C-alpha positions in Angstrom: -16.6 28.7 -33.4 -16.9 25.1 -32.8 -17.5 24.4 -28.9 -16.3 21.5 -27.1 -16.7 19.7 -23.7 -14.6 21.3 -21.2 -12.6 19.5 -19.1 -12.4 16.7 -21.7 -9.2 14.4 -20.8 -7.6 13.0 -24.2 -6.3 10.1 -22.4 -9.6 8.5 -21.0 -10.3 8.7 -24.5 -7.6 6.3 -25.5 -8.2 4.2 -22.1 -11.6 3.1 -22.3 -11.3 2.3 -26.1 -8.4 -0.2 -25.0 -10.7 -1.0 -22.6 -12.9 -2.8 -24.9 -10.2 -4.0 -27.3 -10.4 -1.6 -29.6 -7.7 -1.8 -31.7 -7.7 1.8 -33.4 -8.9 5.3 -33.5 -10.3 4.2 -37.4 -12.4 1.6 -35.5 -13.7 3.7 -32.9 -14.8 6.0 -35.5 -16.7 3.1 -37.8 -18.5 1.9 -34.5 -19.9 5.9 -34.1 -20.1 6.8 -37.4 -18.0 9.4 -37.5 -14.8 10.7 -39.2 -11.1 8.5 -38.1 -9.7 12.3 -38.1 -12.1 13.0 -35.5 -11.5 10.8 -33.3 -7.9 11.0 -33.4 -8.2 14.9 -33.0 -10.0 14.0 -29.6 -7.3 11.2 -28.2 -4.6 13.4 -29.7 -5.6 17.4 -29.2 -7.2 17.0 -26.1 -9.6 20.0 -24.9 -9.0 22.2 -27.8 -10.8 19.4 -30.4 -12.6 17.6 -27.9 -16.0 16.7 -28.5 -19.3 18.5 -27.7 -21.0 17.0 -24.9 -23.6 15.4 -27.0 -21.0 13.4 -29.1 -19.4 12.7 -25.8 -22.6 10.8 -24.3 -23.0 8.9 -27.5 -19.2 7.9 -27.5 -19.9 7.2 -23.6 -22.4 4.7 -24.2 -20.1 2.9 -27.3 -17.6 2.6 -25.0 -20.3 1.2 -21.7 -18.9 4.5 -19.1 -20.8 7.4 -18.1 -19.7 10.0 -19.6 -17.8 12.0 -16.7 -15.4 9.6 -17.6 -13.5 11.5 -19.6 -13.2 14.0 -17.6 -11.3 12.8 -14.6 -8.5 12.7 -14.1 -6.4 8.5 -15.2 -5.3 6.6 -12.5 -1.3 6.5 -14.0 1.6 5.4 -12.0 5.4 6.6 -13.0 6.7 3.3 -12.0 6.3 0.8 -14.8 3.5 -1.5 -14.9 4.8 -5.6 -14.2 3.6 -7.6 -16.9 5.5 -10.5 -18.7 5.9 -9.3 -22.2 5.7 -12.0 -25.0 6.6 -11.1 -28.2 2.9 -13.1 -29.3 1.0 -11.2 -27.2 -1.0 -8.9 -29.0 -0.5 -4.8 -28.4 -4.3 -4.7 -27.9 -4.0 -7.5 -25.1 -1.4 -5.7 -23.4 -2.8 -2.4 -23.9 -6.8 -4.4 -22.6 -4.7 -5.1 -19.0 -3.1 -2.1 -18.5 -6.4 -0.2 -18.7 -8.5 -3.0 -16.3 -5.6 -2.1 -14.2 -6.4 1.6 -14.1 -9.7 0.5 -13.2 -8.9 -1.9 -10.4 -6.7 1.5 -9.1 -10.0 4.1 -9.6 -12.4 1.6 -7.7 -10.3 0.5 -5.2 -9.7 4.4 -4.5 -13.7 4.6 -4.4 -14.2 1.9 -1.6 -10.8 3.1 0.0 -13.0 6.5 1.5 -15.5 4.1 2.8 -13.6 1.5 4.2 -10.0 0.6 5.6 -7.6 -2.2 3.6 -5.6 -4.0 5.2 -2.4 -2.2 6.3 0.6 -2.8 3.8 3.0 -5.2 5.4 5.3 -5.3 3.0 9.0 -5.7 4.2 12.2 -4.2 2.6 14.5 -7.3 2.2 16.9 -5.3 -0.1 19.0 -4.1 3.2 20.2 -0.8 1.0 21.0 -3.5 -2.0 19.6 -2.7 -5.8 17.4 -5.2 -7.0 19.9 -5.7 -10.0 23.2 -6.9 -7.5 20.7 -9.8 -6.3 22.2 -13.2 -6.7 20.8 -16.5 -6.2 21.5 -17.5 -2.9 20.5 -13.3 -1.7 16.9 -14.3 -3.5 16.2 -17.4 -1.5 17.4 -16.2 1.5 14.5 -13.2 1.0 12.1 -16.3 0.7 12.7 -17.2 3.8 12.8 -14.6 6.0 9.3 -13.2 4.3 7.6 -17.0 5.5 8.9 -16.2 8.8 7.9 -12.6 9.0 4.7 -13.6 7.6 3.8 -16.1 9.6 3.8 -19.0 6.6 5.6 -21.9 8.3 8.2 -24.2 6.4 5.3 -26.7 4.7 3.0 -26.3 1.5 1.8 -22.4 1.5 -1.9 -21.4 1.8 -3.6 -19.9 -1.1 -1.2 -17.0 -2.0 -4.1 -14.8 -2.9 -5.0 -14.4 0.3 -1.9 -13.8 1.8 -1.6 -11.0 -0.5 -5.1 -9.5 0.9 -3.7 -9.7 4.1 -0.8 -8.0 3.7 -2.5 -4.6 2.0 -2.1 -5.7 -1.8 -5.1 -5.4 -3.7 -5.9 -8.2 -6.0 -8.6 -8.9 -8.3 -9.3 -11.4 -10.9 -10.7 -11.1 -15.0 -10.7 -13.1 -17.7 -8.5 -11.5 -20.1 -9.5 -13.4 -23.1 -6.4 -14.9 -24.1 -4.0 -17.6 -22.5 -1.4 -15.4 -23.4 -1.4 -13.0 -20.3 -0.7 -14.3 -16.8 -0.9 -11.3 -14.2 0.4 -7.8 -13.7 1.6 -5.8 -11.1 1.1 -1.8 -10.7 1.1 0.9 -8.0 -1.2 3.0 -7.4 -0.6 6.8 -8.0 -2.7 8.1 -5.0 -1.8 5.9 -1.8 0.8 4.2 -3.3 -0.9 1.4 -2.9 0.3 -2.5 -4.7 -2.4 -3.8 -6.7 -2.5 -7.0 -8.7 -4.6 -8.6 -11.9 -4.4 -12.0 -12.3 -6.3 -13.6 -15.9 -8.7 -16.6 -14.9 -8.5 -18.2 -18.6 -8.1 -22.0 -18.1 -6.9 -21.6 -14.6 -6.1 -23.9 -12.3 -5.2 -23.7 -8.7 -1.6 -24.7 -8.8 -1.5 -22.1 -11.8 -2.7 -19.3 -9.7 -0.4 -19.9 -6.6 2.6 -19.4 -8.8 1.0 -16.4 -11.0 0.1 -14.9 -7.4 3.2 -15.9 -6.1 5.1 -14.4 -8.9 3.5 -10.9 -8.7 3.6 -10.7 -4.8 7.7 -11.4 -5.6 7.6 -8.2 -8.3 6.1 -6.4 -5.6 8.7 -7.1 -2.8 11.4 -6.9 -5.4 10.9 -4.6 -7.8 9.2 -1.9 -5.9 12.3 1.6 -6.9 12.9 0.4 -10.8 12.4 3.2 -12.6 10.6 2.7 -15.6 13.5 3.4 -17.7 15.2 0.5 -16.4 11.7 -1.9 -16.8 12.2 -2.4 -20.9 16.0 -3.1 -20.8 16.4 -5.0 -17.8 12.9 -6.5 -17.9 14.5 -10.6 -18.9 16.4 -10.1 -15.2 13.6 -8.5 -13.6 11.2 -11.3 -15.1 13.2 -14.7 -13.6 14.4 -12.7 -10.1 10.2 -13.1 -10.0 10.3 -16.5 -10.8 13.0 -17.4 -8.5 11.9 -16.0 -5.2 8.1 -17.3 -6.1 9.7 -20.6 -6.6 11.2 -20.4 -3.4 8.2 -19.2 -1.8 6.2 -21.8 -2.9 8.8 -25.0 -2.2 11.4 -23.6 0.8 15.0 -24.7 0.4 14.8 -26.1 3.8 12.1 -28.3 3.7 11.0 -29.3 -0.1 14.5 -30.7 -2.4 13.8 -33.0 1.4 10.6 -34.5 0.1 12.0 -35.2 -3.3 13.5 -38.9 -2.7 13.5 -39.9 -6.7 13.0 -37.1 -9.2 10.6 -38.5 -11.4 7.5 -37.2 -12.8 4.9 -39.8 -10.6 7.4 -38.6 -7.5 6.6 -34.6 -8.4 2.9 -35.3 -9.1 2.6 -37.3 -5.5 4.9 -33.5 -4.7 2.0 -31.7 -6.4 -0.9 -33.3 -4.4 0.9 -31.8 -1.3 2.5 -29.0 -2.3 -0.2 -27.5 -4.6 2.7 -27.0 -7.0 2.7 -27.8 -11.3 5.3 -30.5 -11.5 6.5 -28.0 -14.4 7.6 -25.6 -11.8 8.8 -28.1 -9.9 11.0 -29.8 -12.1 12.5 -26.1 -12.5 12.9 -25.7 -8.7 15.2 -29.0 -8.8 16.6 -27.7 -11.6 17.7 -23.9 -9.7 18.5 -26.1 -7.0 21.1 -28.3 -8.8 19.8 -30.8 -7.5 19.5 -33.0 -10.4 21.5 -32.2 -13.9 20.7 -30.4 -16.9 20.3 -33.8 -19.0 18.0 -35.2 -16.9 16.5 -31.5 -16.2 16.1 -31.8 -20.7 14.6 -35.7 -20.4 12.3 -34.7 -17.6 10.6 -31.9 -19.8 10.6 -34.4 -22.7 9.0 -37.0 -20.7 6.4 -33.7 -19.8 5.9 -33.2 -23.5 5.6 -36.1 -24.7 2.7 -37.4 -21.8 1.0 -33.5 -23.1 0.8 -32.0 -20.0 2.1 -29.0 -21.6 -1.9 -28.7 -22.3 -2.8 -29.6 -18.8 -1.4 -31.6 -15.8 -2.6 -34.2 -13.5 -4.3 -33.3 -10.1 -5.0 -29.6 -11.8 -8.6 -29.4 -10.9 -8.5 -30.8 -7.1 -8.7 -27.8 -5.5 -10.9 -25.2 -5.5 -10.5 -21.6 -7.1 -11.9 -18.6 -4.5 -12.1 -15.3 -5.9 -10.3 -12.3 -4.1 -12.7 -11.1 -1.2 -11.1 -7.3 0.0 -13.0 -5.3 -2.5 -16.0 -7.3 -2.6 -16.9 -7.4 1.5 -16.1 -3.4 1.0 -18.9 -3.2 -0.8 -21.5 -5.6 0.7 -20.5 -3.6 4.0 -20.6 0.1 2.1 -24.6 -1.4 1.3 -25.4 -3.1 3.7 -24.8 -0.9 6.7 -26.5 2.0 4.5 -23.4 4.1 3.8 -24.3 4.4 -0.3 -26.9 2.9 -2.2 -25.9 0.6 -5.3 -27.7 3.5 -7.8 -26.1 6.2 -5.4 -22.8 4.7 -6.3 -23.2 4.4 -9.8 -24.5 7.9 -10.0 -21.7 9.6 -8.2 -18.6 7.3 -7.3 -17.9 4.9 -10.0 -17.6 6.6 -14.1 -17.3 2.8 -14.8 -20.7 0.2 -16.1 -21.8 -2.5 -13.1 -20.7 -5.1 -14.6 -17.2 -3.8 -15.1 -17.1 -3.0 -11.3 -18.8 -6.5 -10.4 -16.1 -7.9 -12.4 -13.2 -6.6 -10.6 -14.7 -6.7 -7.3 -15.3 -10.5 -8.0 -19.6 -9.7 -7.5 -22.0 -11.8 -8.7 -23.3 -10.6 -12.5 -26.2 -8.8 -11.7 -25.4 -7.7 -7.8 -26.4 -4.5 -9.0 -29.3 -4.8 -10.1 -30.6 -7.1 -6.9 -32.3 -5.1 -4.2 -30.1 -5.4 -0.6 -31.9 -7.1 2.0 -33.6 -5.2 4.5 -32.3 -6.2 8.1 -35.3 -6.2 11.1 -34.1 -7.2 14.3 -35.7 -9.4 17.1 -37.8 -7.1 19.2 -37.3 -8.5 22.8 -40.9 -8.2 25.0 -40.0 -6.3 28.7 -39.7 -8.6 31.2 -38.7 -11.5 28.7 -35.5 -13.2 29.0 -33.3 -14.9 26.1 -34.3 -18.4 28.1 -38.1 -17.3 27.6 -37.7 -16.9 23.4 -35.6 -20.0 23.1 -38.2 -23.0 21.3 -39.7 -25.1 23.5 -38.9 -29.1 22.3 -39.6 -32.5 23.7 -36.6 -34.2 25.0 -36.3 -38.0 23.4 -33.7 -40.6 24.8 -31.7 -42.7 23.2 -33.5 -46.0 23.1 -31.9 -49.6 25.0 -29.3 -51.6 23.7 -30.2 -54.7 24.0 
């Protein structure tokens, strides 16, 4: 009688394989030195055909996870995952992105046992309507209401990632290995908290602003979209998200008044102030009907002729700051002695240290470094703070002749 591993969850094997960009079961079988039929049984048939524990240890080692990874339920939400499914995007890349999102939600859930993440502050701006009923003017009004609710003012927007973390969205940035993946948004099946994963590949600050605002728009507008409607209405959903993102970054009440003449030179100057790409500004002016279709096409042609599709002027004028909520949470847990680094890896996290470091914006090798020991100064009895201050000689400035 064949004995497998009790409690083995097949979906976790699929998830780990996709997180490592191993496209097929046969490819994993070759790496493990087993038959493709064995891996197919493990992924498709579950506990009845699970690998024995010694084999499971080998699988875990090959995929860079702990054996316990395959015994914990996956973080799969019934809500759709919002990502821009491009026809040219490889299925393997999309699967990788989704698997990394599930791992982000798992890390966030673990840290939530020890720290209180910011409360979710996403106002209901639909007023009983559905996303399908929204008109362009409704989205413009929603953008202004959100700016007021979040105290953003009417000028250029600050770092959208900082805003998202402040209002309770968990954000992570990782390299996707392709420029065809920008970001995705999903809700945790445990606490309903929205999570956003952004790509760092060939990233500039203006591009990240738009990508982050785009995912924020999904959080605001599309949190109630059923999975079955997502694919059918993807085009409309993506158009709405881009419209709201543009309206958040370039509000209709102020940005258009600064466009004296919509030339590429003028838009370059405005990019320095508004920190939005020139291409996004052209689209914004077209959406607001400030420039006609023919002139829009001329601007796009001139834009392409200058080679700006591969990189715009001023793209790297601003530093890109990594998300900090998860990083600060882990540092807080360790520095206060709540849990040690080795303890966290051995009991809480089932993915590798490098995976956690990447998702939490920690420096590579963070788990291998010993935490600094905090030593407090002992104040002698009867001494005041003034007694402990360093003594120094006061040197007067020389008199001017």
